[in-house]
C-alpha distance (Angstrom), angle and dihedral (degrees) to the residues before:
residue distance angle dihedral
M1 . . .
E2 3.79 . .
D3 3.77 117.4 .
V4 3.79 111.9 -111.4
I5 3.80 128.6 179.7
I6 3.80 99.8 -133.5
G7 3.78 135.9 158.1
S8 3.77 142.5 127.7
H9 3.75 145.7 -125.8
V10 3.82 108.0 -68.9
S11 3.78 132.2 -173.1
Y12 3.79 125.8 -99.9
K13 3.79 114.3 -154.3
K14 3.77 128.3 -174.2
D15 3.82 96.2 -126.0
S16 3.83 97.8 48.4
G17 3.81 98.1 26.2
L18 3.78 117.7 179.1
V19 3.82 92.0 -15.0
G20 3.79 90.0 64.4
S21 3.80 90.5 50.0
V22 3.81 92.2 52.3
R23 3.81 92.4 47.1
E24 3.79 91.2 50.9
A25 3.81 91.1 49.5
L26 3.81 91.3 50.4
S27 3.82 91.2 50.3
Y28 3.82 87.8 61.5
G29 3.81 94.4 50.1
S30 3.81 90.9 -109.1
N31 3.79 128.1 154.1
T32 3.80 93.4 -164.7
F33 3.81 137.7 20.2
M34 3.79 145.7 -170.9
L35 3.79 126.2 -131.9
Y36 3.76 141.7 179.3
T37 3.80 111.1 -135.8
G38 3.82 87.4 -134.8
A39 3.80 136.8 -6.5
P40 3.84 110.5 -32.8
Q41 3.82 91.0 -137.2
N42 3.80 95.9 58.5
T43 3.79 143.3 29.8
I44 3.80 99.0 -123.4
R45 3.80 106.1 131.9
G46 3.79 133.9 174.5
S47 3.80 126.9 -154.4
I48 3.80 120.5 -79.6
D49 3.82 112.8 -106.1
G50 3.81 105.0 -134.1
K51 3.82 93.7 -162.2
L52 3.80 91.3 55.2
V53 3.81 89.9 47.7
E54 3.80 89.8 52.4
E55 3.81 91.2 48.9
A56 3.82 90.5 46.9
Y57 3.81 91.3 53.4
K58 3.79 90.5 52.1
L59 3.81 89.5 51.8
M60 3.81 91.8 47.2
G61 3.80 90.6 50.2
E62 3.81 91.7 51.7
N63 3.81 90.8 51.3
N64 3.81 102.7 41.3
I65 3.80 97.2 -109.2
N66 3.79 108.1 150.1
P67 3.85 110.8 -146.8
K68 3.82 87.2 -145.1
N69 3.82 87.4 69.4
V70 3.81 96.0 50.0
V71 3.80 116.7 103.8
V72 3.82 132.8 -154.3
H73 3.82 118.8 -156.8
A74 3.80 123.1 -149.9
P75 3.84 115.4 -133.1
Y76 3.80 118.2 -90.4
I77 3.78 95.1 -118.8
V78 3.82 94.9 65.9
N79 3.82 101.0 105.0
L80 3.80 116.4 -178.0
A81 3.82 90.1 172.5
S82 3.81 92.8 65.9
S83 3.80 118.9 119.5
D84 3.80 90.1 -159.0
A85 3.81 102.8 103.8
E86 3.80 94.8 -146.5
K87 3.82 93.6 49.8
F88 3.79 92.5 43.4
N89 3.82 93.7 50.2
F90 3.79 90.6 46.2
A91 3.83 90.4 51.7
V92 3.82 91.3 51.5
S93 3.80 92.7 46.8
F94 3.80 94.8 46.0
L95 3.79 93.9 46.4
K96 3.82 89.3 53.8
Q97 3.82 88.8 52.6
E98 3.80 92.0 47.3
I99 3.80 90.5 52.5
K100 3.82 88.9 53.3
R101 3.81 90.1 50.7
T102 3.80 89.9 50.0
E103 3.83 89.3 51.1
E104 3.81 90.6 49.0
M105 3.80 88.5 56.9
G106 3.80 90.5 48.5
F107 3.81 95.1 -118.7
D108 3.79 125.2 132.1
K109 3.83 106.7 -159.7
I110 3.78 127.8 75.7
V111 3.81 119.9 174.6
L112 3.79 116.8 -143.3
H113 3.79 132.2 -172.3
P114 3.83 101.6 -132.9
G115 3.82 92.8 -133.8
S116 3.80 145.2 -111.7
H117 3.79 124.2 -90.4
V118 3.85 91.3 -146.1
G119 3.79 94.5 -148.2
A120 3.81 98.9 -40.0
G121 3.81 90.8 106.5
E122 3.79 133.9 -105.2
E123 3.80 96.4 -88.7
I124 3.81 93.6 53.9
G125 3.81 92.3 41.5
L126 3.79 92.7 52.5
K127 3.81 90.7 47.3
N128 3.82 89.8 51.8
I129 3.82 91.5 51.2
I130 3.80 90.6 50.4
D131 3.82 91.5 47.7
G132 3.80 90.8 49.4
L133 3.80 94.3 48.5
N134 3.80 90.4 48.1
Q135 3.81 87.9 58.0
V136 3.80 95.0 43.7
L137 3.80 95.5 47.1
K138 3.81 95.3 49.1
N139 3.79 91.1 91.1
D140 3.80 121.9 74.6
T141 3.79 109.4 -100.1
S142 3.78 139.5 161.0
V143 3.81 91.2 -150.6
D144 3.80 122.3 104.0
I145 3.81 117.1 -144.2
C146 3.80 105.5 -140.9
L147 3.80 110.4 -155.3
E148 3.79 108.8 -144.8
T149 3.79 121.1 -133.7
M150 3.80 106.9 -121.4
A151 3.82 135.8 -149.2
G152 3.81 95.2 -126.2
K153 3.81 94.7 -115.2
G154 3.80 111.5 167.0
S155 3.81 108.6 -30.3
E156 3.82 96.7 -22.0
L157 3.78 116.7 150.5
G158 3.79 126.2 -151.6
K159 3.80 92.0 56.4
T160 3.82 93.7 131.0
F161 3.78 134.4 40.8
D162 3.80 87.1 -119.8
E163 3.81 91.5 60.8
I164 3.80 91.8 47.0
K165 3.81 88.9 48.7
Q166 3.81 91.3 50.4
I167 3.79 91.2 52.7
I168 3.81 94.2 47.7
E169 3.80 93.7 46.4
G170 3.81 91.2 47.6
V171 3.81 94.2 57.6
D172 3.81 113.8 91.9
D173 3.81 96.4 -141.6
N174 3.81 105.4 25.1
T175 3.81 96.0 163.4
H176 3.80 90.3 114.6
L177 3.79 96.4 43.1
K178 3.82 113.3 106.9
V179 3.81 135.4 156.9
C180 3.79 136.1 -111.0
L181 3.81 110.5 -156.4
D182 3.81 114.7 -152.9
T183 3.82 115.4 -161.4
C184 3.82 95.2 -153.8
H185 3.79 91.3 47.7
I186 3.80 96.8 49.5
N187 3.81 90.2 45.9
D188 3.80 90.7 52.1
A189 3.82 89.6 44.6
G190 3.81 89.7 58.5
Y191 3.81 105.9 -95.7
D192 3.82 115.0 139.4
L193 3.81 110.6 -130.2
S194 3.83 92.2 -168.9
D195 3.81 87.9 98.5
F196 3.78 107.3 26.7
D197 3.81 92.2 177.3
L198 3.81 89.2 66.4
I199 3.81 89.2 53.3
L200 3.80 90.3 49.7
D201 3.79 90.3 48.7
E202 3.82 90.5 54.4
F203 3.80 90.9 45.1
D204 3.80 91.1 50.1
K205 3.80 92.8 48.2
K206 3.81 94.9 48.5
I207 3.81 103.5 31.4
G208 3.80 110.0 4.6
L209 3.82 127.3 -110.4
S210 3.81 89.4 -115.2
R211 3.82 87.1 73.3
L212 3.82 94.8 54.3
A213 3.81 100.3 102.3
V214 3.83 106.3 155.4
L215 3.80 137.6 25.9
H216 3.80 122.6 -154.2
I217 3.79 105.2 -155.6
N218 3.80 110.0 -155.2
D219 3.77 134.2 145.6
S220 3.80 117.2 -136.6
K221 3.79 133.7 -125.3
N222 3.80 89.0 -152.6
E223 3.77 138.4 70.0
K224 3.79 120.6 -105.6
G225 3.80 111.8 -73.1
A226 3.83 96.2 17.8
H227 3.85 93.0 126.4
K228 3.82 90.8 -148.0
D229 3.84 108.2 114.1
R230 3.80 104.0 -145.9
H231 3.79 112.8 153.7
E232 3.80 121.8 -142.3
N233 3.80 131.4 -164.2
F234 3.79 117.9 -85.8
G235 3.80 111.1 -72.4
L236 3.80 95.2 -2.3
G237 3.80 98.7 92.2
T238 3.78 139.5 67.8
I239 3.82 94.0 -77.9
G240 3.78 94.2 54.6
F241 3.78 139.4 -159.0
K242 3.81 100.0 -72.9
K243 3.80 96.6 48.3
L244 3.81 91.7 48.6
L245 3.82 91.1 48.9
D246 3.80 88.5 50.9
V247 3.82 88.1 56.7
I248 3.80 94.4 46.8
Y249 3.80 95.8 46.4
N250 3.79 97.7 40.3
P251 3.82 103.1 132.9
K252 3.81 92.1 -138.6
L253 3.82 88.9 63.4
K254 3.80 99.6 43.4
D255 3.81 93.4 121.4
V256 3.82 96.7 42.1
P257 3.84 115.4 101.7
K258 3.81 114.3 -118.3
I259 3.81 117.0 -148.0
L260 3.82 127.0 -166.6
E261 3.82 118.0 -143.6
T262 3.79 95.9 169.9
P263 3.82 118.0 147.7
Y264 3.78 125.7 -90.4
V265 3.81 112.9 -105.0
S266 3.80 114.8 -115.4
E267 3.79 128.8 -151.1
V268 3.82 116.9 -79.0
D269 3.81 89.1 -100.1
G270 3.81 89.6 55.9
S271 3.81 93.3 -111.0
K272 3.80 108.2 171.8
D273 3.81 93.6 -160.0
R274 3.81 88.8 65.8
S275 3.79 113.2 51.0
F276 3.78 130.7 140.1
P277 3.83 136.2 -149.8
P278 3.82 112.2 -107.5
Y279 3.79 97.7 -162.1
K280 3.82 101.6 100.6
Y281 3.80 91.0 55.5
E282 3.79 95.8 40.2
I283 3.81 91.2 50.6
E284 3.81 90.0 49.8
M285 3.82 89.0 53.7
I286 3.80 91.3 48.0
K287 3.81 93.9 49.8
S288 3.82 93.9 45.2
K289 3.84 92.8 39.0
N290 3.80 87.3 -138.9
F291 3.80 121.0 123.2
N292 3.81 115.4 -127.8
D293 3.81 107.7 -138.8
N294 3.81 89.3 -165.8
L295 3.80 95.5 48.9
L296 3.80 98.4 131.2
E297 3.81 94.2 41.0
D298 3.81 92.0 49.6
I299 3.80 91.5 50.0
R300 3.81 92.4 50.8
K301 3.82 92.7 46.4
N302 3.81 92.5 49.2
Y303 3.81 93.9 56.8
K304 3.81 98.1 43.6
């Protein structure tokens, strides 16, 4: 079996802190994970419990989870592309705080949605992102900001490698600017994952493979170029099992952490108050390279 650095989004709760995140990751058979240091929909954050961090590192060490492969994700509502001065300044200030929190945990990767111009236009939005990152990256830090490739929903920026390139090249000190490539997002943005090597070639030419620091591995509910950003469970969407495996096992990306953000599986009746994480079963499929035709049924049975 080939080694693969694979994990998923896990929860981060105040009472269990980072220890709870590590335990959840281990329950899925992961050797890495991604967390938000609070709810992704808001910027409410508590203090980092150093004792729980220390305990979490012990647990990671015992289970071969390299902290260098762990990823923090900034909340969705941080919008550096905003032309509203109050929202822009808040985004800059909060991102600085989130970098400090990431440093406190000892991690060095934070994924960031570049932002949405909200009607101001792409040129202005991209300029705002560059201005914001110039402010954020003024301070010495060991943390890399990984700009996420986006689907192009609404006024999202970062939907093409050219836009990501423009942002990186516009930042004065871009040493700590990297990229998080999301398979659902690039599919929905119009990239054809049938030949992933061609995508990597374009990425390398425009941005450089050395900047590709994280992969979000998600199937898509939508056809290529739909610009909708709706994730689907592994192998059940329009990208499909084989194409996603080709991404994960591409030899050029062997050392890049792969993170699942696939949706929870709800009850057969669609009940939203009963939904279950799919990651244990999806990771088993990825490691075995065998598609589970009963994926959703097995997930539901396991949690009942």
